[in-house]
Backbone as ProteinMPNN parsed JSONL, in Angstrom:
{"seq_chain_A": "XXXXXXXXXXXXXXXXXXXXXXXXXXXXXXXXXXXXXXXXXXXXXXXXXXXXXXXXXXXXXXXXXXXXXXXXXXXXXX", "coords_chain_A": {"N_chain_A": [[22.795, 72.311, -82.748], [23.703, 69.335, -83.276], [23.353, 68.615, -81.148], [20.771, 68.792, -80.592], [20.023, 66.345, -82.99], [21.105, 64.459, -81.194], [20.206, 63.899, -79.084], [17.906, 63.284, -80.194], [18.244, 61.117, -80.824], [18.82, 59.945, -78.742], [17.272, 59.72, -76.875], [15.183, 57.398, -78.278], [16.595, 55.215, -78.326], [16.589, 55.27, -75.639], [13.825, 54.377, -75.763], [13.017, 52.015, -76.768], [15.12, 50.189, -75.696], [13.384, 50.589, -73.414], [11.117, 49.251, -74.119], [11.658, 46.761, -74.854], [12.944, 46.115, -72.224], [12.735, 43.502, -70.593], [11.853, 41.377, -72.57], [14.028, 39.179, -73.239], [14.296, 37.917, -75.341], [13.743, 37.457, -78.606], [9.527, 38.131, -79.589], [11.087, 41.627, -81.127], [10.011, 44.296, -80.05], [8.992, 48.225, -81.444], [8.641, 51.35, -80.899], [6.185, 51.191, -80.595], [5.291, 49.736, -82.426], [5.633, 45.457, -83.908], [7.507, 43.428, -84.787], [8.71, 40.918, -87.243], [9.669, 37.911, -85.377], [12.861, 37.31, -84.173], [16.124, 35.575, -84.466], [18.521, 35.809, -82.54], [20.921, 36.162, -82.817], [21.082, 37.278, -84.759], [20.122, 40.086, -84.68], [22.598, 40.39, -82.528], [24.312, 40.917, -84.466], [23.219, 42.41, -86.425], [22.844, 44.978, -84.921], [25.207, 45.437, -84.569], [26.026, 46.179, -87.311], [25.401, 48.312, -88.134], [26.692, 50.38, -86.253], [29.098, 49.96, -87.245], [28.658, 50.887, -89.51], [27.308, 53.892, -89.081], [29.639, 54.825, -87.614], [31.498, 54.901, -89.863], [30.136, 56.128, -91.601], [30.083, 58.852, -90.422], [33.218, 58.717, -90.102], [33.692, 59.547, -93.142], [33.008, 62.372, -93.49], [33.765, 63.579, -92.102], [36.171, 63.795, -92.905], [36.505, 64.4, -95.384], [35.381, 67.498, -94.537], [37.632, 68.157, -93.237], [39.416, 68.573, -95.501], [38.471, 70.074, -97.409], [38.292, 71.855, -95.302], [41.154, 72.512, -95.31], [44.04, 74.45, -97.391], [44.48, 73.269, -100.335], [48.093, 72.648, -100.591], [50.136, 73.773, -103.605], [53.074, 72.52, -105.33], [56.23, 73.977, -105.381], [57.143, 75.377, -108.54], [59.917, 74.971, -110.641]], "CA_chain_A": [[22.23, 71.029, -83.587], [24.134, 67.973, -83.665], [22.979, 68.129, -79.83], [19.496, 68.272, -81.184], [20.138, 64.968, -82.821], [22.518, 63.027, -80.197], [19.494, 63.839, -77.908], [17.034, 62.296, -80.775], [18.512, 59.372, -81.247], [19.131, 58.461, -77.861], [15.322, 59.714, -76.883], [14.102, 56.88, -79.463], [16.888, 54.628, -78.151], [15.387, 54.469, -74.935], [11.932, 53.953, -75.585], [13.572, 50.703, -77.472], [16.339, 49.838, -74.558], [12.168, 50.558, -72.136], [9.95, 48.304, -74.4], [12.764, 45.642, -75.2], [13.96, 45.254, -71.322], [11.859, 41.984, -70.5], [11.628, 40.588, -73.554], [15.394, 38.94, -74.041], [14.448, 36.89, -76.324], [12.02, 38.721, -79.558], [9.749, 39.558, -80.447], [10.945, 43.014, -81.31], [8.875, 45.915, -80.85], [9.696, 49.17, -81.204], [7.488, 52.408, -81.471], [4.46, 50.341, -81.015], [5.172, 48.457, -84.026], [6.321, 44.91, -83.893], [8.67, 43.34, -85.769], [8.941, 39.424, -87.338], [10.686, 37.451, -83.994], [14.382, 37.218, -84.704], [16.96, 34.832, -83.878], [19.244, 37.004, -81.266], [22.006, 36.705, -83.25], [20.598, 38.29, -86.174], [19.576, 41.014, -83.897], [23.744, 41.451, -82.469], [24.844, 41.419, -85.82], [22.595, 43.589, -87.058], [23.261, 46.332, -84.308], [27.063, 45.761, -85.037], [26.21, 46.428, -88.906], [24.438, 49.4, -88.155], [27.027, 51.202, -85.166], [29.991, 50.023, -87.801], [27.919, 52.131, -90.564], [27.942, 54.918, -88.529], [31.356, 55.471, -87.407], [31.863, 54.883, -90.885], [29.811, 57.326, -92.112], [30.623, 60.13, -90.038], [34.491, 59.603, -90.288], [34.029, 59.722, -94.545], [32.459, 62.741, -93.456], [35.014, 64.227, -90.954], [37.743, 63.498, -93.416], [36.039, 65.987, -96.241], [35.631, 68.237, -94.183], [38.422, 68.354, -92.767], [40.216, 67.927, -97.23], [37.679, 71.161, -97.762], [39.39, 73.515, -94.978], [42.794, 73.113, -95.826], [44.155, 74.529, -98.905], [45.72, 72.473, -100.871], [49.353, 73.186, -101.245], [50.751, 74.013, -104.812], [54.625, 72.721, -105.341], [57.459, 74.428, -106.335], [57.979, 75.647, -110.23], [61.612, 74.892, -111.018]], "C_chain_A": [[22.047, 69.973, -83.986], [23.709, 67.7, -82.002], [21.783, 67.595, -79.476], [19.045, 66.746, -81.638], [20.626, 63.684, -82.292], [20.993, 63.04, -79.023], [18.11, 63.137, -78.82], [17.056, 61.212, -80.459], [18.686, 58.888, -79.735], [17.558, 59.253, -76.527], [14.902, 58.158, -77.578], [15.486, 55.499, -78.843], [16.947, 53.977, -76.514], [14.584, 53.843, -74.741], [12.473, 52.309, -76.668], [14.163, 50.188, -76.603], [14.496, 49.218, -73.382], [11.477, 49.066, -72.73], [10.49, 46.852, -74.394], [13.01, 44.64, -74.109], [13.384, 43.969, -70.594], [11.667, 40.724, -70.957], [13.728, 40.341, -73.999], [15.219, 38.308, -74.972], [13.131, 37.812, -77.617], [10.616, 37.665, -79.33], [10.563, 40.763, -80.43], [9.924, 44.108, -80.808], [9.344, 47.677, -80.816], [9.109, 50.81, -81.64], [6.099, 52.386, -81.353], [4.708, 49.33, -81.959], [6.231, 47.517, -83.095], [6.852, 44.433, -84.791], [8.694, 41.873, -86.047], [9.292, 39.084, -85.509], [11.795, 37.063, -85.363], [15.171, 36.601, -83.793], [17.818, 35.79, -82.876], [20.517, 37.028, -81.742], [22.016, 37.421, -84.692], [20.868, 40.344, -85.682], [21.295, 41.752, -83.517], [24.353, 41.588, -83.618], [24.405, 42.446, -86.765], [23.111, 45.608, -86.64], [24.898, 46.851, -83.965], [27.448, 46.701, -86.29], [26.061, 48.046, -88.735], [25.881, 50.668, -87.069], [28.04, 51.054, -86.248], [29.787, 51.15, -88.467], [28.278, 53.159, -90.224], [28.794, 54.805, -88.594], [31.801, 55.835, -89.168], [32.083, 56.4, -91.839], [30.819, 58.563, -92.023], [32.11, 60.323, -89.47], [34.434, 59.669, -91.776], [33.855, 61.402, -93.804], [33.389, 64.566, -92.94], [36.308, 64.681, -92.246], [37.551, 64.755, -94.88], [35.988, 66.939, -95.947], [36.794, 68.803, -93.998], [39.721, 68.723, -94.648], [39.496, 70.27, -97.731], [38.088, 72.203, -96.873], [40.93, 74.059, -94.625], [43.162, 73.285, -96.885], [44.67, 73.566, -99.018], [47.159, 73.475, -100.958], [49.783, 72.89, -103.088], [51.999, 73.829, -105.1], [55.043, 73.389, -106.388], [57.291, 74.425, -108.089], [58.986, 75.972, -109.859], [61.755, 76.223, -111.909]], "O_chain_A": [[21.128, 69.464, -84.626], [23.756, 66.529, -81.624], [21.478, 66.677, -78.714], [18.18, 66.056, -81.099], [20.615, 62.505, -82.647], [20.869, 62.124, -78.211], [17.3, 62.485, -78.162], [16.228, 60.45, -79.958], [18.702, 57.69, -79.453], [17.302, 58.878, -75.383], [13.859, 57.832, -77.013], [14.932, 54.439, -79.132], [17.2, 52.826, -76.159], [14.397, 52.96, -73.904], [11.503, 51.806, -77.236], [13.576, 49.109, -76.512], [14.327, 48.127, -72.836], [11.333, 48.043, -72.061], [9.827, 45.902, -73.978], [13.189, 43.425, -74.184], [14.222, 43.592, -69.775], [11.457, 39.624, -70.447], [14.449, 41.033, -74.719], [16.238, 38.056, -75.615], [12.108, 38.473, -77.434], [10.766, 36.512, -78.925], [10.807, 40.975, -79.242], [9.081, 44.606, -81.553], [10.12, 48.084, -79.951], [9.27, 51.246, -82.78], [5.19, 53.115, -81.751], [4.217, 48.206, -82.06], [7.058, 47.857, -82.25], [6.721, 45.034, -85.857], [8.704, 41.275, -84.971], [9.158, 39.914, -84.61], [11.747, 36.769, -86.558], [15.121, 36.84, -82.587], [17.127, 36.764, -82.577], [21.316, 37.812, -81.229], [22.886, 37.934, -85.397], [21.467, 41.309, -86.156], [21.597, 42.906, -83.823], [25.044, 42.602, -83.72], [25.023, 43.105, -87.601], [23.421, 46.637, -87.24], [25.484, 47.826, -83.494], [28.379, 47.486, -86.472], [26.776, 48.829, -89.36], [25.813, 51.858, -87.377], [28.228, 52.213, -86.616], [30.393, 52.205, -88.279], [29.304, 53.665, -90.679], [29.22, 54.608, -89.732], [32.326, 56.882, -89.546], [32.935, 57.14, -92.33], [31.688, 59.064, -92.736], [32.492, 61.27, -88.782], [35.594, 59.991, -92.033], [34.997, 61.727, -93.479], [33.503, 65.757, -93.231], [37.056, 65.656, -92.319], [38.31, 65.671, -95.199], [36.435, 67.759, -96.75], [37.059, 69.884, -94.522], [40.866, 69.139, -94.47], [40.089, 71.254, -98.173], [38.275, 73.336, -97.317], [41.532, 75.021, -94.148], [42.809, 72.435, -97.702], [45.267, 72.928, -98.151], [47.24, 74.658, -101.287], [49.661, 71.784, -103.615], [52.542, 74.924, -105.245], [54.702, 73.51, -107.564], [57.347, 73.375, -108.73], [59.263, 76.867, -109.061], [62.847, 76.534, -112.384]]}, "name": "protein", "num_of_chains": 1, "seq": "XXXXXXXXXXXXXXXXXXXXXXXXXXXXXXXXXXXXXXXXXXXXXXXXXXXXXXXXXXXXXXXXXXXXXXXXXXXXXX"}
């Protein structure tokens, strides 16, 4: 299932890159939709923030999964 989602995200990213290859400056289009013209700095910062948030969310899920798999140790009773 994870491979399917990675392929789907990769395909959407490829579509985005192909549609915007000849346009180094806005307007941005994606899947036939045209977005408002944005300054390149906003696009770059938005890409950075979305990547940062995706990594942070993946890390949170990994930590929770590891905490659920490892049994909590109880301290020895005196």
